[in-house]
Residue, then its C-alpha position, 0 to 999 in steps of 0.5 A: m588441527g592445523f592453522y587452516g583447520r581453524l579458519p571459518t568457512l566462506g559461508v560462515i564469513v559471509a553470514m558474519l559480515a551480513l549480520s554486522a552490515c545493518g543499515t537503511t534503504q530509502m525507497t520511493v513509493h508510487y502507484t500506477p493507475l488501474s486500467a479497469v476494475d469491477s463496476l460499483t453500480n449496476p447498468g443504468d444506475p446513477a454514478p455516486k458522487i464521492y468526496v475522498r479525504r486523506f487517509a490516516d496512518h496509524r502504524a507506529n513508524p509510518g516511514d518504515i515499510g519493510g526490510n532487505k534480506n540476504l541469501y541466508g534470510v537475515t535482515i541486513n537493511n531496514v526499508t524506509t520512505s519519505d513519501d506520504l502514504s496517507i496521500i498516495v493511498a487516498g489518490a489510489v482510492t480516488d482512481a479506483l472509485r473513478k474506474g468503478n464508475a463513481a464521480a470521485d474527487m480527492h481532497s487531501e488537504h483534509g485529514p481523517d480528523d478534520a471537520i469538512p466545511a459544509n460547502e465542500w461536501r454539499g452535493y456529494d452522496v458520501v465521504v470516503g476515508g480510511e486508515i492504513l493498518a499495515v505495509d510490509v515490503v521484503s526483498k531477498p536477492g536470488w543468485n540472478t535476481v532480486d525477489s520482492q514481496a509486498h503486503m498492504v492492509i487498509r480499512v475504508s470509512v464511508s460516511r453518509g448523513g452523519n453515520t459512518t460505516w467501516v469496510g475491511p480490513i482490505e488486503g493486497t499482496a504482490s511480488e516482483s522478480m527483477a534481474g540485474g540487482g535492481l533492489t529498490s526498483a523491485m521493491s517499489d514495483a512489488l508495493d505498487g502491485a500490492i496497492q493495485n490489488c488492494m484497490r481491486t479488492m476494495i471495489q469488490q467489498l464496497r460494491a458488496s456493502g451497498r454503501l455507495t448506492r446513490t439514493 
């Protein structure tokens, strides 16, 4: 075997480089308000008044939200964010509840374990909170595009008269394909879509539970 016969192929070289190139990609998380969702109430029913508090984030590393893969499916970068998903999700929940014909107000200053002053929640029918169970964004470049998939799982708590009921788990998934190598843009848009779909499913499950019916 000659000298050239001992050289690795181009594919092997690329794979070797990919395995050694591991870093971190910082991504911005955003949520686009929904245009419409299913109604939480029947025609003629009064709109429930809802106090929304900040969500809990029980993931081991809240800043870690996924990974970038190369053409061979090897993870080459971890995807992280410095954005506070517990507030972003609470804001998305508030938006979805309003679009579902509820009178919802967000109070992000109160976390899931905080005692809410009585004068703040007085006049509301229920207090809504919850927890983020999973967030995963995966991006893989194609030959001409960047393809991203995102997945989110939450649970929602509904508290009324000292009793708390949990609804969920509630899942949302979405994908985004972007030409021109827009890596972080494709990932951010995919997660935005996953949050939106999670909110649509949340409204359906909350309506089915009957927990938001105003009494």
